[in-house]
N, CA and C atoms as an extended XYZ file, in Angstrom:
258
Properties=species:S:1:pos:R:3:atomname:S:1:resname:S:1:resid:I:1 pbc="F F F"
N       -27.574       -3.164        0.870 N   MET     1
C       -26.306       -2.862        0.246 CA  MET     1
C       -25.300       -2.502        1.335 C   MET     1
N       -24.149       -3.148        1.313 N   SER     2
C       -23.140       -2.864        2.329 CA  SER     2
C       -22.294       -1.661        1.898 C   SER     2
N       -21.849       -0.922        2.887 N   GLN     3
C       -21.031        0.260        2.629 CA  GLN     3
C       -19.569       -0.146        2.514 C   GLN     3
N       -18.859        0.447        1.554 N   TYR     4
C       -17.437        0.171        1.378 CA  TYR     4
C       -16.659        0.836        2.501 C   TYR     4
N       -15.744        0.084        3.093 N   ARG     5
C       -14.841        0.624        4.105 CA  ARG     5
C       -13.435        0.515        3.529 C   ARG     5
N       -12.625        1.496        3.776 N   ASP     6
C       -11.254        1.460        3.248 CA  ASP     6
C       -10.363        0.708        4.234 C   ASP     6
N       -10.603       -0.604        4.317 N   VAL     7
C        -9.805       -1.487        5.165 CA  VAL     7
C        -9.168       -2.544        4.259 C   VAL     7
N        -8.135       -3.197        4.761 N   LEU     8
C        -7.371       -4.142        3.940 CA  LEU     8
C        -8.232       -5.238        3.321 C   LEU     8
N        -9.187       -5.773        4.071 N   SER     9
C        -9.988       -6.890        3.556 CA  SER     9
C       -10.951       -6.473        2.449 C   SER     9
N       -11.211       -5.177        2.277 N   ASP    10
C       -12.151       -4.712        1.259 CA  ASP    10
C       -11.475       -4.181       -0.006 C   ASP    10
N       -10.171       -4.362       -0.123 N   LEU    11
C        -9.468       -3.851       -1.288 CA  LEU    11
C        -9.763       -4.675       -2.537 C   LEU    11
N        -9.617       -4.042       -3.693 N   HIS    12
C        -9.755       -4.700       -4.990 CA  HIS    12
C        -8.844       -5.932       -5.000 C   HIS    12
N        -9.268       -7.049       -5.574 N   PRO    13
C        -8.451       -8.276       -5.544 CA  PRO    13
C        -7.041       -8.122       -6.111 C   PRO    13
N        -6.852       -7.210       -7.051 N   ARG    14
C        -5.526       -7.032       -7.645 CA  ARG    14
C        -4.784       -5.826       -7.061 C   ARG    14
N        -5.246       -5.321       -5.959 N   HIS    15
C        -4.651       -4.136       -5.341 CA  HIS    15
C        -3.192       -4.395       -4.964 C   HIS    15
N        -2.361       -3.385       -5.129 N   GLN    16
C        -0.939       -3.502       -4.813 CA  GLN    16
C        -0.470       -2.241       -4.101 C   GLN    16
N         0.556       -2.396       -3.284 N   PHE    17
C         1.207       -1.270       -2.627 CA  PHE    17
C         2.621       -1.166       -3.176 C   PHE    17
N         2.983       -0.001       -3.699 N   HIS    18
C         4.312        0.264       -4.253 CA  HIS    18
C         4.993        1.244       -3.312 C   HIS    18
N         6.164        0.862       -2.801 N   ALA    19
C         6.846        1.668       -1.798 CA  ALA    19
C         8.221        2.117       -2.268 C   ALA    19
N         8.624        3.278       -1.757 N   HIS    20
C         9.957        3.803       -2.021 CA  HIS    20
C        10.561        4.216       -0.686 C   HIS    20
N        11.715        3.639       -0.378 N   CYS    21
C        12.432        3.977        0.846 CA  CYS    21
C        13.355        5.155        0.534 C   CYS    21
N        13.098        6.288        1.148 N   HIS    22
C        13.914        7.478        0.885 CA  HIS    22
C        15.338        7.358        1.437 C   HIS    22
N        15.540        6.790        2.635 N   PRO    23
C        16.911        6.706        3.141 CA  PRO    23
C        17.865        5.884        2.266 C   PRO    23
N        17.418        4.730        1.736 N   CYS    24
C        18.344        3.899        0.948 CA  CYS    24
C        18.012        3.862       -0.542 C   CYS    24
N        16.882        4.437       -0.944 N   GLY    25
C        16.533        4.510       -2.355 CA  GLY    25
C        15.888        3.265       -2.939 C   GLY    25
N        15.589        2.293       -2.124 N   ARG    26
C        15.028        1.017       -2.592 CA  ARG    26
C        13.548        1.178       -2.957 C   ARG    26
N        13.133        0.529       -4.049 N   PHE    27
C        11.725        0.437       -4.443 CA  PHE    27
C        11.280       -0.997       -4.204 C   PHE    27
N        10.070       -1.184       -3.684 N   PHE    28
C         9.576       -2.530       -3.449 CA  PHE    28
C         8.054       -2.556       -3.419 C   PHE    28
N         7.497       -3.754       -3.593 N   GLU    29
C         6.047       -3.954       -3.506 CA  GLU    29
C         5.730       -4.704       -2.226 C   GLU    29
N         4.570       -4.402       -1.668 N   VAL    30
C         4.117       -5.074       -0.451 CA  VAL    30
C         2.781       -5.745       -0.766 C   VAL    30
N         2.717       -7.075       -0.692 N   PRO    31
C         1.458       -7.773       -0.974 CA  PRO    31
C         0.402       -7.475        0.100 C   PRO    31
N        -0.831       -7.323       -0.348 N   VAL    32
C        -1.932       -7.088        0.580 CA  VAL    32
C        -2.039       -8.242        1.577 C   VAL    32
N        -1.789       -9.470        1.107 N   THR    33
C        -1.885      -10.631        2.000 CA  THR    33
C        -0.897      -10.523        3.165 C   THR    33
N         0.291       -9.994        2.904 N   ALA    34
C         1.281       -9.827        3.976 CA  ALA    34
C         0.816       -8.809        5.002 C   ALA    34
N         0.197       -7.725        4.533 N   LEU    35
C        -0.316       -6.715        5.461 CA  LEU    35
C        -1.472       -7.267        6.298 C   LEU    35
N        -2.342       -8.043        5.670 N   ILE    36
C        -3.469       -8.636        6.402 CA  ILE    36
C        -2.954       -9.609        7.460 C   ILE    36
N        -1.961      -10.427        7.117 N   GLU    37
C        -1.395      -11.374        8.087 CA  GLU    37
C        -0.781      -10.648        9.281 C   GLU    37
N        -0.095       -9.558        9.011 N   ARG    38
C         0.611       -8.836       10.075 CA  ARG    38
C        -0.303       -7.915       10.877 C   ARG    38
N        -1.224       -7.207       10.195 N   LEU    39
C        -2.005       -6.163       10.855 CA  LEU    39
C        -3.473       -6.518       11.076 C   LEU    39
N        -3.971       -7.517       10.355 N   GLY    40
C        -5.372       -7.911       10.475 CA  GLY    40
C        -6.228       -7.336        9.361 C   GLY    40
N        -7.320       -8.021        9.005 N   PRO    41
C        -8.147       -7.633        7.862 CA  PRO    41
C        -8.929       -6.332        8.054 C   PRO    41
N        -9.183       -5.933        9.288 N   ASP    42
C        -9.968       -4.724        9.543 CA  ASP    42
C        -9.127       -3.477        9.736 C   ASP    42
N        -7.830       -3.566        9.452 N   THR    43
C        -6.941       -2.409        9.570 CA  THR    43
C        -7.248       -1.420        8.453 C   THR    43
N        -7.460       -0.141        8.781 N   PRO    44
C        -7.659        0.858        7.733 CA  PRO    44
C        -6.440        0.917        6.816 C   PRO    44
N        -6.689        1.075        5.528 N   THR    45
C        -5.621        1.084        4.543 CA  THR    45
C        -4.601        2.183        4.821 C   THR    45
N        -5.049        3.370        5.214 N   THR    46
C        -4.113        4.466        5.477 CA  THR    46
C        -3.216        4.157        6.678 C   THR    46
N        -3.726        3.437        7.656 N   VAL    47
C        -2.909        3.034        8.806 CA  VAL    47
C        -1.853        2.034        8.353 C   VAL    47
N        -2.255        1.069        7.532 N   ALA    48
C        -1.304        0.068        7.020 CA  ALA    48
C        -0.202        0.737        6.212 C   ALA    48
N        -0.559        1.731        5.399 N   MET    49
C         0.425        2.420        4.574 CA  MET    49
C         1.462        3.146        5.425 C   MET    49
N         1.050        3.665        6.556 N   GLN    50
C         1.969        4.374        7.455 CA  GLN    50
C         2.947        3.424        8.139 C   GLN    50
N         2.614        2.151        8.224 N   LYS    51
C         3.444        1.190        8.931 CA  LYS    51
C         4.464        0.488        8.038 C   LYS    51
N         4.426        0.742        6.744 N   ILE    52
C         5.341        0.077        5.818 CA  ILE    52
C         6.736        0.681        5.945 C   ILE    52
N         7.698       -0.189        6.233 N   THR    53
C         9.098        0.225        6.334 CA  THR    53
C         9.949       -0.685        5.448 C   THR    53
N        11.158       -0.252        5.190 N   CYS    54
C        12.089       -0.985        4.339 CA  CYS    54
C        12.707       -2.155        5.118 C   CYS    54
N        12.674       -3.345        4.539 N   ALA    55
C        13.284       -4.514        5.180 CA  ALA    55
C        14.804       -4.438        5.150 C   ALA    55
N        15.340       -3.646        4.247 N   GLN    56
C        16.788       -3.559        4.098 CA  GLN    56
C        17.422       -2.619        5.132 C   GLN    56
N        16.852       -1.403        5.284 N   CYS    57
C        17.473       -0.425        6.186 CA  CYS    57
C        16.579       -0.010        7.346 C   CYS    57
N        15.298       -0.399        7.307 N   GLY    58
C        14.372       -0.034        8.379 CA  GLY    58
C        13.759        1.345        8.224 C   GLY    58
N        14.111        2.059        7.144 N   GLY    59
C        13.572        3.399        6.916 CA  GLY    59
C        12.098        3.371        6.564 C   GLY    59
N        11.415        4.467        6.876 N   ARG    60
C        10.000        4.588        6.537 CA  ARG    60
C         9.872        4.852        5.041 C   ARG    60
N         8.940        4.178        4.414 N   ALA    61
C         8.758        4.286        2.971 CA  ALA    61
C         7.549        5.157        2.641 C   ALA    61
N         7.627        5.861        1.524 N   SER    62
C         6.429        6.511        0.994 CA  SER    62
C         5.751        5.473        0.102 C   SER    62
N         4.435        5.459        0.139 N   VAL    63
C         3.693        4.362       -0.485 CA  VAL    63
C         2.614        4.903       -1.414 C   VAL    63
N         2.505        4.299       -2.591 N   ASN    64
C         1.382        4.508       -3.494 CA  ASN    64
C         0.611        3.201       -3.545 C   ASN    64
N        -0.655        3.314       -3.783 N   ARG    65
C        -1.485        2.120       -3.866 CA  ARG    65
C        -2.271        2.147       -5.155 C   ARG    65
N        -2.575        0.982       -5.665 N   GLY    66
C        -3.349        0.908       -6.888 CA  GLY    66
C        -3.483       -0.520       -7.371 C   GLY    66
N        -3.980       -0.673       -8.587 N   TYR    67
C        -4.112       -2.007       -9.169 CA  TYR    67
C        -3.952       -1.899      -10.675 C   TYR    67
N        -3.528       -2.996      -11.320 N   PRO    68
C        -3.290       -2.964      -12.771 CA  PRO    68
C        -4.573       -2.659      -13.542 C   PRO    68
N        -4.444       -1.876      -14.600 N   LYS    69
C        -5.587       -1.600      -15.468 CA  LYS    69
C        -5.971       -2.885      -16.197 C   LYS    69
N        -7.217       -2.982      -16.594 N   GLU    70
C        -7.732       -4.182      -17.267 CA  GLU    70
C        -6.955       -4.492      -18.543 C   GLU    70
N        -6.511       -3.458      -19.272 N   ASP    71
C        -5.815       -3.689      -20.533 CA  ASP    71
C        -4.332       -3.990      -20.339 C   ASP    71
N        -3.869       -4.007      -19.076 N   GLY    72
C        -2.475       -4.303      -18.796 CA  GLY    72
C        -1.526       -3.143      -19.026 C   GLY    72
N        -2.069       -1.991      -19.414 N   GLU    73
C        -1.243       -0.815      -19.713 CA  GLU    73
C        -1.194        0.113      -18.503 C   GLU    73
N        -0.313       -0.139      -17.579 N   GLY    74
C        -0.128        0.757      -16.441 CA  GLY    74
C        -0.995        0.410      -15.250 C   GLY    74
N        -1.085        1.367      -14.334 N   TYR    75
C        -1.782        1.163      -13.071 CA  TYR    75
C        -2.688        2.336      -12.763 C   TYR    75
N        -3.746        2.057      -11.983 N   PHE    76
C        -4.506        3.110      -11.333 CA  PHE    76
C        -3.807        3.305       -9.997 C   PHE    76
N        -3.179        4.428       -9.785 N   LEU    77
C        -2.448        4.665       -8.544 CA  LEU    77
C        -3.118        5.748       -7.724 C   LEU    77
N        -3.069        5.567       -6.428 N   ARG    78
C        -3.571        6.562       -5.483 CA  ARG    78
C        -2.462        6.826       -4.486 C   ARG    78
N        -2.007        8.065       -4.349 N   PRO    79
C        -0.968        8.350       -3.354 CA  PRO    79
C        -1.505        8.251       -1.935 C   PRO    79
N        -0.618        8.036       -1.006 N   ASN    80
C        -0.993        8.018        0.393 CA  ASN    80
C        -1.395        9.431        0.794 C   ASN    80
N        -2.650        9.656        1.194 N   PRO    81
C        -3.086       11.007        1.537 CA  PRO    81
C        -2.409       11.550        2.796 C   PRO    81
N        -1.778       10.703        3.575 N   LEU    82
C        -1.151       11.143        4.804 CA  LEU    82
C         0.336       11.412        4.635 C   LEU    82
N         0.880       11.116        3.459 N   ASP    83
C         2.314       11.296        3.216 CA  ASP    83
C         2.557       12.746        2.796 C   ASP    83
N         3.195       13.500        3.651 N   LYS    84
C         3.418       14.927        3.397 CA  LYS    84
C         4.779       15.222        2.789 C   LYS    84
N         5.584       14.178        2.543 N   ARG    85
C         6.919       14.394        1.986 CA  ARG    85
C         6.841       14.752        0.509 C   ARG    85
N         7.800       15.559        0.004 N   PRO    86
C         7.803       15.933       -1.421 CA  PRO    86
C         8.102       14.745       -2.322 C   PRO    86
């Protein structure tokens, strides 16, 4: 049995990153495929979350991660454990 590692390549197939840029107020999603292309499949998820910035203003974004529930009603979200902002 292989051990689960919290790296980009081991995420749930429907996993999503939801970001909020505090400087400009923009909300956006970041596809896992884009993070894998830019950072590589073995990048720890928490490291990838710290590197997400806003394409509009360049500000650092706070990020939640999760995936859609099976019934389509909402998301299972996990906050970034390293994000200390209110």
